C-alpha positions as MATLAB code, in Angstrom:
seq = 'MLSRDFQKSEDNLRQVIDTIPTLVWCTGPDGSTEFLNKRWHDYTGFSPGESRVRGWQPTVHPEDLPRVVAKGQELLASGQPGEVVARIRRHDGVFRWFLMRVEPLRDETGKIVRWYGTQTDIEDHKRKEDLATGEKLLLEMVTSGHSMPGILDALCQFVESATSGCYCSVVLVDPTGTRLEHGAAPSLPARFITSIVGRPVNAESGPCAMAAYLNEQVIAADLTTETRWAEYEWCPMALEHGMRACWSTPIRSAAGEVLGAFAIYYAEPRTPTRRDQALIDQFTHIASITVERERAQSALTHALSKLRQDESELRRITDAIPQTIVVVDTSGVPIYANRAMLDYSGLSAEDVLTSGFRERFSHPDGLEKLKEQRAAGLSRGLPFELEHRAEWPLVTISRSSFSPVAKSSLRL';
ca = [
      -8.933  -42.184   29.912;
      -6.685  -42.014   26.844;
      -9.662  -42.735   24.578;
     -11.694  -39.912   26.152;
      -8.793  -37.485   25.738;
      -8.389  -38.480   22.095;
     -12.115  -38.045   21.445;
     -12.062  -34.643   23.135;
      -9.062  -33.605   21.070;
     -10.790  -34.719   17.857;
     -14.000  -32.877   18.841;
     -11.990  -29.726   19.489;
     -10.305  -30.087   16.087;
     -13.669  -30.490   14.348;
     -14.973  -27.406   16.157;
     -11.974  -25.427   14.932;
     -12.434  -26.715   11.370;
     -16.146  -25.866   11.488;
     -15.228  -22.311   12.499;
     -12.697  -21.751    9.686;
     -14.265  -19.311    7.155;
     -13.821  -21.642    4.203;
     -15.160  -24.987    3.002;
     -13.062  -27.854    4.418;
     -13.304  -31.593    3.855;
     -11.409  -34.794    4.434;
     -11.354  -38.107    2.562;
      -9.791  -41.487    3.040;
      -6.713  -42.562    1.063;
      -9.022  -43.856   -1.710;
     -10.883  -40.520   -1.982;
     -14.044  -41.587   -0.126;
     -15.532  -38.708    1.905;
     -15.022  -38.872    5.663;
     -15.767  -35.353    6.832;
     -17.328  -32.112    5.536;
     -17.255  -29.045    7.764;
     -20.257  -26.970    8.776;
     -19.386  -24.203    6.287;
     -19.601  -26.753    3.466;
     -23.069  -27.870    4.570;
     -24.249  -24.276    5.060;
     -23.055  -23.234    1.619;
     -24.354  -26.229   -0.373;
     -27.532  -26.725    1.658;
     -26.771  -30.456    1.927;
     -27.393  -32.004    5.347;
     -24.786  -34.459    6.682;
     -27.137  -37.331    5.881;
     -27.807  -36.045    2.365;
     -24.113  -35.581    1.633;
     -23.406  -39.168    2.751;
     -25.987  -40.452    0.271;
     -25.455  -38.098   -2.649;
     -21.780  -37.254   -2.184;
     -20.127  -34.016   -3.297;
     -20.425  -34.376   -7.070;
     -23.957  -32.883   -7.395;
     -22.584  -29.603   -6.009;
     -20.136  -29.127   -8.926;
     -21.282  -27.413  -12.129;
     -22.015  -30.072  -14.797;
     -19.608  -28.422  -17.232;
     -16.784  -28.518  -14.660;
     -17.444  -31.943  -13.104;
     -15.510  -34.086  -15.643;
     -12.456  -31.872  -15.220;
     -12.673  -32.012  -11.406;
     -13.094  -35.805  -11.382;
     -10.148  -36.230  -13.766;
      -7.970  -34.017  -11.577;
      -8.939  -35.987   -8.469;
      -8.034  -39.290  -10.120;
      -4.726  -37.821  -11.243;
      -3.852  -36.729   -7.680;
      -4.901  -40.070   -6.182;
      -2.626  -41.829   -8.649;
       0.344  -39.507   -8.135;
      -0.026  -38.928   -4.398;
       0.851  -35.271   -4.963;
      -0.926  -32.131   -3.713;
      -2.852  -30.131   -6.309;
      -5.605  -27.679   -7.080;
      -8.406  -27.076   -9.551;
     -10.853  -24.241  -10.209;
     -14.564  -25.019  -10.599;
     -18.057  -23.645  -10.027;
     -19.824  -24.907   -6.883;
     -23.596  -24.704   -6.428;
     -24.847  -22.637   -3.528;
     -27.944  -23.659   -1.530;
     -30.088  -21.244   -3.604;
     -28.970  -22.759   -6.929;
     -26.405  -20.042   -7.791;
     -22.983  -21.269   -8.919;
     -19.855  -19.481   -7.725;
     -16.210  -20.042   -8.654;
     -14.024  -21.803   -6.073;
     -10.341  -22.684   -5.854;
     -10.158  -26.299   -4.618;
      -6.867  -27.344   -3.007;
      -5.953  -30.770   -1.656;
      -3.007  -32.069    0.381;
      -2.184  -35.673    1.373;
      -1.505  -36.640    5.017;
       1.115  -39.376    5.342;
       2.080  -41.576    8.267;
       5.624  -42.132    9.465;
       6.221  -44.662    6.687;
       5.149  -42.191    3.972;
       1.837  -43.919    3.296;
      -1.133  -41.650    2.572;
      -3.734  -42.057    5.322;
      -5.988  -39.101    4.466;
      -6.533  -36.275    2.034;
      -7.433  -32.808    3.340;
      -9.015  -30.239    1.066;
     -10.280  -26.663    1.092;
     -12.604  -24.777   -1.245;
     -12.059  -21.003   -1.324;
     -14.587  -18.657   -2.934;
     -12.818  -16.735   -5.743;
     -15.965  -15.549   -7.552;
     -15.222  -11.827   -7.225;
     -11.587  -12.229   -8.266;
     -12.509  -14.517  -11.167;
     -15.214  -12.128  -12.313;
     -12.851   -9.140  -12.306;
     -10.233  -11.166  -14.150;
     -12.743  -12.370  -16.760;
     -14.199   -8.894  -17.251;
     -10.744   -7.405  -17.746;
      -9.921  -10.128  -20.282;
     -13.206   -9.590  -22.113;
     -12.736   -5.824  -22.193;
      -9.206   -6.247  -23.566;
     -10.368   -8.607  -26.326;
     -13.222   -6.311  -27.362;
     -10.979   -3.236  -27.448;
      -8.471   -5.193  -29.547;
     -11.312   -5.941  -31.975;
     -12.067   -2.208  -32.147;
      -8.469   -1.147  -32.747;
      -7.827   -3.904  -35.297;
     -10.721   -2.736  -37.450;
     -13.344   -5.464  -36.940;
     -16.829   -4.607  -38.183;
     -19.231   -2.858  -35.826;
     -21.858   -5.657  -36.008;
     -19.177   -8.245  -35.186;
     -17.915   -6.294  -32.167;
     -21.406   -5.579  -30.813;
     -22.372   -9.247  -31.215;
     -19.221  -10.299  -29.332;
     -19.967   -7.725  -26.617;
     -23.504   -9.082  -26.093;
     -22.278  -12.672  -26.031;
     -19.592  -11.851  -23.482;
     -22.030  -10.118  -21.122;
     -24.442  -13.054  -21.478;
     -21.659  -15.470  -20.510;
     -20.541  -13.281  -17.593;
     -24.088  -12.908  -16.228;
     -25.947  -16.198  -16.489;
     -29.592  -16.191  -17.486;
     -29.630  -12.895  -19.364;
     -30.082  -11.851  -22.991;
     -28.482   -8.717  -24.412;
     -29.142   -6.382  -27.316;
     -27.886   -3.129  -28.796;
     -30.129   -0.781  -30.733;
     -28.842    2.306  -32.527;
     -30.434    5.669  -33.207;
     -30.705    6.221  -36.955;
     -28.979    9.212  -38.655;
     -32.194   11.261  -38.430;
     -32.351   10.720  -34.669;
     -35.979    9.616  -34.876;
     -35.966    5.806  -35.247;
     -34.259    2.756  -33.748;
     -31.973    0.570  -35.868;
     -30.678   -2.935  -35.181;
     -27.206   -3.157  -33.667;
     -26.831   -6.626  -32.157;
     -28.911   -9.286  -30.401;
     -27.216  -12.675  -30.892;
     -29.458  -14.649  -28.521;
     -32.863  -12.995  -28.879;
     -35.633  -14.346  -31.150;
     -35.741  -12.795  -34.623;
     -39.411  -11.789  -34.180;
     -38.562   -9.949  -30.980;
     -35.765   -8.023  -32.732;
     -37.872   -7.038  -35.748;
     -40.656   -5.809  -33.458;
     -38.269   -3.263  -31.899;
     -36.398   -2.060  -34.992;
     -38.022    0.976  -36.563;
     -39.819    2.113  -33.422;
     -39.802    5.888  -32.896;
     -37.344    7.368  -30.424;
     -39.771    8.605  -27.783;
     -40.871    7.835  -24.236;
     -43.859    5.711  -25.262;
     -42.644    3.006  -27.681;
     -40.489    0.899  -25.324;
     -37.641    0.969  -22.762;
     -34.824    1.267  -25.327;
     -36.558    4.085  -27.192;
     -37.298    5.769  -23.859;
     -33.679    5.443  -22.665;
     -32.432    6.963  -25.928;
     -35.061    9.710  -25.864;
     -34.531   10.745  -22.229;
     -30.779    9.985  -22.269;
     -31.114    8.087  -18.994;
     -31.285    4.501  -17.798;
     -34.705    2.824  -17.792;
     -35.330   -0.114  -15.435;
     -38.391   -2.330  -15.866;
     -37.912   -4.843  -13.045;
     -41.190   -6.732  -13.588;
     -42.938   -6.527  -16.939;
     -46.039   -8.306  -15.602;
     -46.866   -5.207  -13.525;
     -45.327   -2.581  -15.854;
     -47.790    0.075  -17.112;
     -45.494    2.141  -19.353;
     -45.424    1.789  -23.160;
     -49.048    0.567  -23.287;
     -49.725    2.648  -26.410;
     -47.253    0.538  -28.397;
     -48.090   -2.734  -26.552;
     -44.412   -3.306  -25.816;
     -44.889   -5.293  -22.572;
     -47.302   -7.885  -24.028;
     -44.892   -8.389  -26.933;
     -41.920   -8.894  -24.550;
     -43.912  -11.210  -22.260;
     -44.961  -13.256  -25.281;
     -41.253  -13.915  -25.942;
     -40.588  -14.963  -22.341;
     -39.060  -11.699  -21.084;
     -39.929  -10.574  -17.549;
     -37.411   -7.784  -16.899;
     -35.552   -5.252  -19.013;
     -32.785   -2.802  -18.143;
     -31.987   -0.331  -20.904;
     -29.057    2.091  -20.766;
     -28.267    4.878  -23.266;
     -25.051    4.562  -25.263;
     -23.496    8.036  -25.299;
     -20.713    9.532  -27.379;
     -17.784   11.306  -25.724;
     -19.686   14.556  -26.287;
     -22.840   13.197  -24.627;
     -24.826   12.551  -27.818;
     -27.096    9.495  -27.612;
     -25.958    6.852  -30.120;
     -28.284    4.036  -29.073;
     -29.163    1.823  -26.110;
     -27.748   -1.331  -24.508;
     -30.409   -3.631  -23.044;
     -30.280   -6.652  -20.730;
     -33.336   -8.924  -20.494;
     -34.208  -11.610  -17.949;
     -36.807  -14.375  -17.938;
     -37.723  -13.528  -14.340;
     -38.340  -10.234  -12.486;
     -35.049   -8.691  -11.481;
     -33.473   -5.392  -10.396;
     -29.808   -4.584  -11.157;
     -27.347   -4.941   -8.299;
     -24.339   -2.693   -7.832;
     -22.229   -5.339   -9.572;
     -24.692   -5.499  -12.476;
     -24.535   -1.726  -12.805;
     -20.730   -1.745  -12.940;
     -20.896   -4.355  -15.713;
     -23.438   -2.269  -17.656;
     -21.312    0.875  -17.357;
     -18.161   -0.939  -18.463;
     -19.602   -2.518  -21.593;
     -21.861    0.380  -22.545;
     -18.661    2.411  -22.726;
     -17.098   -0.132  -25.100;
     -20.265   -0.054  -27.224;
     -19.920    3.742  -27.354;
     -16.312    3.503  -28.574;
     -17.370    0.965  -31.213;
     -20.285    3.004  -32.564;
     -18.334    6.284  -32.512;
     -15.475    4.688  -34.454;
     -17.917    3.335  -37.045;
     -19.608    6.700  -37.446;
     -16.282    8.522  -37.691;
     -15.136    6.042  -40.345;
     -18.395    6.494  -42.273;
     -18.077   10.281  -42.058;
     -14.477   10.102  -43.292;
     -15.453    7.828  -46.185;
     -18.247   10.220  -47.142;
     -15.920   13.229  -46.889;
     -13.295   11.552  -49.085;
     -15.955   10.630  -51.622;
     -17.177   14.228  -51.650;
     -13.610   15.466  -51.964;
     -13.029   13.220  -54.962;
     -16.227   14.497  -56.542;
     -15.200   18.101  -55.884;
     -11.698   17.470  -57.225;
     -13.105   15.826  -60.335;
     -15.400   18.798  -60.898;
     -12.506   21.216  -60.387;
     -10.414   19.341  -62.954;
     -13.234   19.568  -65.473;
     -13.433   23.317  -64.911;
      -9.687   23.935  -65.176;
      -9.464   21.713  -68.270;
     -12.030   23.969  -69.954;
      -9.920   27.112  -69.307;
      -7.775   27.972  -72.387;
      -4.959   29.333  -70.189;
      -2.124   26.919  -69.274;
      -2.331   26.018  -65.566;
       0.131   24.085  -63.425;
      -0.252   23.420  -59.683;
       2.990   22.923  -57.735;
       3.656   21.983  -54.121;
       5.523   24.264  -51.718;
       8.880   23.004  -53.012;
       7.963   23.773  -56.626;
       7.313   20.194  -57.808;
       4.310   20.031  -60.221;
       1.333   18.020  -58.942;
      -1.286   18.904  -61.603;
      -1.409   20.317  -65.118;
      -4.590   21.209  -67.006;
      -5.504   20.113  -70.525;
      -4.318   23.411  -72.082;
      -0.840   22.846  -70.607;
      -0.677   19.268  -71.873;
      -1.846   20.315  -75.360;
       0.608   23.258  -75.491;
       3.600   21.173  -74.366;
       2.705   18.012  -76.230;
       3.765   16.062  -73.132;
       1.848   13.473  -71.122;
       0.655   14.181  -67.579;
       3.409   11.862  -66.255;
       6.089   13.908  -68.119;
       4.752   17.211  -66.826;
       4.506   16.057  -63.198;
       8.263   15.842  -62.655;
      10.563   18.173  -60.769;
      12.578   19.101  -63.875;
       9.800   19.593  -66.406;
       9.972   23.442  -66.313;
      13.651   23.425  -67.306;
      12.627   21.809  -70.599;
      10.715   25.023  -71.463;
      13.268   27.613  -70.284;
      16.190   29.032  -72.288;
      19.483   27.850  -70.702;
      20.895   31.435  -70.477;
      18.399   32.501  -67.753;
      17.716   29.135  -66.139;
      19.698   29.561  -62.890;
      18.320   33.052  -62.295;
      14.810   31.752  -62.930;
      15.295   28.977  -60.359;
      16.464   31.468  -57.719;
      13.580   33.856  -58.365;
      11.017   31.072  -58.262;
      12.444   29.597  -55.019;
      12.397   33.036  -53.391;
       8.816   33.665  -54.489;
       7.616   30.286  -53.231;
       9.304   30.782  -49.845;
       7.366   34.013  -49.228;
       4.005   32.333  -49.707;
       2.595   35.371  -51.549;
       1.437   35.853  -55.148;
       4.246   36.715  -57.591;
       5.060   36.749  -61.299;
       8.112   35.710  -63.318;
       9.089   36.671  -66.852;
      11.536   34.459  -68.724;
      12.528   33.213  -72.162;
      10.833   29.985  -73.170;
      11.928   27.822  -76.077;
       9.144   25.282  -76.337;
       7.823   24.866  -78.933;
       9.154   28.273  -80.144;
      11.528   30.797  -78.553;
       9.309   33.443  -76.917;
       8.937   35.623  -73.833;
       6.697   33.923  -71.249;
       5.104   35.338  -68.114;
       4.110   32.969  -65.274;
       1.811   33.984  -62.409;
       2.031   32.145  -59.055;
      -0.834   32.220  -56.496;
      -0.656   30.300  -53.192;
      -3.479   27.956  -52.163;
      -3.963   27.895  -48.375;
      -5.116   24.647  -46.749;
      -5.660   26.554  -43.520;
      -4.945   29.979  -42.115;
      -1.443   28.828  -41.153;
      -0.318   26.389  -43.829;
       0.072   26.474  -47.607;
];
């Protein structure tokens, strides 16, 4: 009677454990498997007989298995509870991240008689955590001034690691807006990359060109049945390199201008899920920030180069004028003197570009009045003239004309 009651109690416990919405198992004190609940068998696809023969190790990702085994040996030796994170293979071959926790069961003497463990699916949490970390690292690369090719390569590699089995690329629209340029493709064959670069931005030359041309996402879920882009033989070229699916998304600036396209390729037919689409949106946005920053930096560099050229030309013009010319800032400090001024004064440019250089030319009797008049004229921001006695190199009456140079409609 007692034996039947015990068996019934144990059967009820197993039924409860089989109903728990997580993977549960039990081992002996030496770690040998004694029980795996129904959820574990359903998830892994292993039958009870198969699990007795093969054990649990084939269900752990090969890259994670050494770490899991080492952790198990550590816990067996210490007799302490613990946990480890690893990827566990689902019945369809897909690996998902699990948090594996184990607790020892001791008898009244403190001896371990069993180990009980659970495996909780944390794939979604781990994915969000990893994506946030990846986004942070990429944005730090942008703000710290890493090169655009380096950032785009890192972006592609991160997406490839976050979504197993895919290959990523970035193509850019050239400055004329008519051709595709290489951006990044760290894992794609070189011949595949060169066959895309230089293609015209239109709806006929391939999915990336089409996405950039139409400014909309282009999904080719199965290239073996795809009929678009036949004129440029894009599908045969992609199939030759082992590609079976391509999703191409335009990379847009903040103003909506198409900067390029971000593409994900697969070796088997595939359509993006909602999770895939969220990933594409997230990292296409980072690609947009990267390309916009590069283009802004290039535009600034070009503008500064043009400014230097214009300034150099202006200096050549003012140096050819026989009239003495000095440019001062709003406080009256000289910032430029032309060749006529340097020749007249006999001073170097460094001597002239000092706050007190004008006093060296003015007669001491009218110096204070001259300073007041000049300060008043500068404060008004309007053209004015001053007449004063100069004594360099000879004592003479000198007339100076001041004209403001406006950097904008509001500021001198």
